[in-house]
C-alpha angles and dihedrals in degrees: 000000000000123000113250123215122189122235111266088231092064109135104173129035127183122182120191119187136019113336109192095198139348112267115250090240094062096092093052099063102114096182100042106127101158130044126179122181115190122189092339097137089247119147126188094268094055090043091055089055094059116116113268117258109197097210095045107125102159131035133166137181116204122189 
């Protein structure tokens, strides 16, 4: 399986389903303004440990 890297211009990211760990590239998305995590087994404590994304304006955890 090939490693997938997101485009640096990515502005919105929504993940649905179990996410074992945060990808290493997550903190290097300079244009990410919206993040939605649905049913990822993330609680507030794990969410606060996410790498900081400077442009992030809106984030939501569902489930």
